[in-house]
N, C-alpha and C positions, 0 to 999 in steps of 0.2 A: 504494500499500500503506499502510495506517495502523497496522500492528502491529510495525514494525521497532523493535527495542530498541536503545537507545543507553546504554552505561555511561559516566558521567562521574565525575571525582574532585571535582567541586564542584556546588553547586546549580545547576540549568539557568536559574534566574532571573538569575544573574550573566551570562548570555549576552544578556540584554535581550529579544530577540525570536526564540528558537529556533523551528525549524519545528514547526507544531502537528501535522503528519502523522506525526511520530515519537513514541515514548514513551521516557521517560528514568527511569533509576535512578542514584542516587548511591552509587558502589561503591569501596571501597578493599580490593582482594583480599589485602592484607597483614594485614588484620584479620579479614575474613570473606568467603567466596565464596557468594553466594546461589545457590539452586536454578535461577535464571534463567540461569545461565552458558551453557547450550547454546543460548539464544534470542538471545544478543547479536550484533548485525549490525555495529555501529559502536562501537569501543572507544577511549576516550581514558584511557590509564594515568595514574597519579599522576605528578607531576613527578619525584620520585626513584624511578627505575626499578630495582628490585632483583630478585633471583632469584625471589621469590614472584609477581612481576608476569609474568615470562617463563613461569613454569610454568603459569600459568592459561590462557594462550593455546591450549594443546593441548586443553583442555576446551570451547573455544568452537566447537562443531561448525558453527554457522551464521555464523561470523565472515566479514565482507566488507572491513572497513577497520580499521586500527590507526593512530590519529593521536597521535603522541608530542607531549609538551610540550617536548621537548629538541631541540636542533640535531643532536646526535649520536645515532645509533640502534645504535651497537655493542653496547649492552647487551641489545637486543631483537631485533635483525635475525634472528639464527640461529634464534629461537624462533617467528617468524612463519610460519604454515603456508603451504604452496604455494597460490597462487591468491588470497591475501589482499593487498589493496593496503596498502602501508606508506608513511605520509606522516610527514615530520619537522616540527619546530617552527620552520622557517625563518621569520625575521621576528619571532619572540617575544623573542629574546635579543640581537638586533643592537645595540640601544641600550645595554642594561646591559653586555654584553660589551665593547663598543667603549669605553665609558667607563672600565671597569676596566683595559682594556689601556693606555689613555693614562695612567691614574693610576699604573699600575705603572712605566711608562717614566719619567714625570716624577719619581716618588718615588725610584726607583733612581738616576737621573742626578743629581738635586739632593740626594741624601742625606738624605731625610726621616726614615728610621728612626734615623740617628745623632742627629738633633736631637731626636727624641722621647725617645731614651735619655738624652740630656744634660739634657733638661728634667726627667725623673724624678729625676736626680741633682742637680737645682738648679744646673746648670753652663751657662755661657755660652760656646758653642763655635763662633765664626764660622770660615768656611774657604771656600776656592774649590772649586767644583764645576762640571762640564761642563753645557752647555745642551743642549737638545733641538734648538735652532736649528742649522741647517747640517748636520745629521746626514743620513746616507744610510740610509734604513729599507727593509728587505727584508720584504715581507709574503709569508709562505709559506703560501698558501691564500687564494684570492681569490674567495670566495663572497659572500653577503650580509653576513656579519659582517666579512670583510676589507675590503669596500667601505665599511662604516660606519666601520671604524677609519681608513681612508684619508681619509674626509670630516672627521674630527676632527683629523687630522694636518695638513691643508692650511694652517690659520692659523699653524702653528709654523715655517714657512720650512724645510721639509726636502725631501729628494729621495726620492721613493717609488718603489720597483720592486716590480712585481707578479709573483707566481708561482702557477701552478696545475697541475693534473696535465697538461694539454695546453695548448700554446701557442694564443694567439688574438690578436687585435688589441690591442696594449698590454700583453699578459700574456705572460710567459715560461714555458716548460715546466719542470716540476720536474727534468727531465734536466739543465737548464742551471745547476743550483745550484753545481757546482764552479767555474764561471767567475763566478758572481755573488757568492759568499760572501766573497771577499777584499776586496770593496769595501764590505761592510755594516758600519755602525757599530752598528745596531740590527736584530735579526732578531725578528719577530713570528710566532709559529706559530699558525695558525688552521685547520689541516687536520683533517679527521676522522680517526678511528683506523680504519685498514684494513690489510690485509696488506702494502701498499706502504709505508704510513707508519709502521708499528710499528718503532721503533728508528731511524728516519730520521735523528735528530739523534744520530750516533754520534762516536766519536773522530775520524774523518776529517772529518766535517762541522765539528765545533768546531775542529779544527786548522787549517781553511781560513779561519777568521775572523781579522781583524786584532786585534792587542793592544788591550785595553780595550773590545772589543765587548760589547754587552748582549744577552742572549738572553731573550725574553719568551715564555711559554707559557700561552696561554689556550685551548689545544685539548684534548689528553688527555695524561696523564702518560707513558703507555707510548711516546709518540712520541720521547722522549728517553732516551738511555742514561745511567742515574744515575751509574754509576761514571765514565764519561768526563766528565760534567758536573762532578762533585765534583773530579776530578783537575784540571781547568782552573780551578775556583774556588779550590782550595787553593794552586795555583801563583800565584794572583793575576793570571792573564792575562785572564780574562773575568769578567763579572758576569752575573748572571741574576735574573729576577723571574718567579715562576710561580704561577698560580692552580690548577694541576692537577699532581699527582704520581702516581707508581705505586710502592707501594700508597697507598690513601688510607683513613683518615688516616695521616699520617706516623708511623711507629712511634717510640716514645720514644728508642730508641738509634740512630736513623737518622743518618748523617753529615750530612744536610741541616741539622739543627738548628745545627750548629756550622760549617757551611761559610761562609767569608767571602765578602762580596760577593753573598749570596742573600737576596732578599726573597721571602717566602712568604704568600700569602693562601689561605684554606681552601676553595677551589672555590666562589667566590661570584660568578663571572662573570655568572650570570643572576639572582641573588638580589638584586633591587632593586624599588622601588615601580613601576618601568616594566615589569616582567614581566607581571603579571596582566591589565592592560587589553589588552595586545597578545595574551596567550593567549586571552582571551575572544573577542576579535575574530576570531582565526584559526579557532577551533573553530566559532564562529557561522557564519562564512562557509563553512567546509567542510560543516557540516550542512545548510545551505541547498542547496549544490551537490549533495550526496548525495541529499537528498530530491527534488531536481529531475532527478536522472539525469544531471547534468552532470559533466564531467571535474574531478577534484579538483586542488588545488594541492599543490606539494611532494612529489610522488611520488618515491620515492627511486630513483635510477638508478646510484648509485655514484659520480657525479661530485662534483667539489669545486672 
């Protein structure tokens, strides 16, 4: 078939050599929905998936594939019509998110924010801070991003424990968290937002951590109970570094802004120069597989 329509959020020339057997339109449905909406077979939504993106899916009566540019699909999964294949952006953000996770860990442990504030005040403030070396790091969520984080942690002389939904060789089941948390100096959250993980990091989860532990969230904000985290931070027992919060952006009067021991980055885990080359490679490969009738990568099954 040579008339199958693909909607892309960028010019197809960015893909290098997309299949010539497909035809392409560059569309951002948050600005305009073309009349060709009913002809779309393969849809790549914009990176920032908002409500308008989800709404347009119901109008794509010929849709066969949705390929997101995000690792998480919680913003769009419920809107994908039955029978349509949903693929996530696994591999696009591994590098960027892993870099940020390591940055948040090091910045929080070594007190980088306090040095920046002291520099703004023209103050010289030396002091002792904990090292990442010799820490026990618990990776909660061990997919592609979790593995990428582990690779970057290896040179830092840490002990890494892996956790996923189901146990497998070298990976603990999420049901084992009550036994694992008391030994964790650093907990890195990399799980997708699902019914199982929403509110996973609650008061009991946090209470199980040892004094001085660091919680790092590069997953989704709703995985963490905000009130429980603020209580632990206010007591000075735990620290946290988060790239994601719920809601986003953080409201002006939210207690996070004043919470001691909290470092916030504004959901920029994937937003680096490493993103687009990997996004273009994945989309190009998927389109070639689609055009050839081959099985696609990253079909979502609910696993993490």
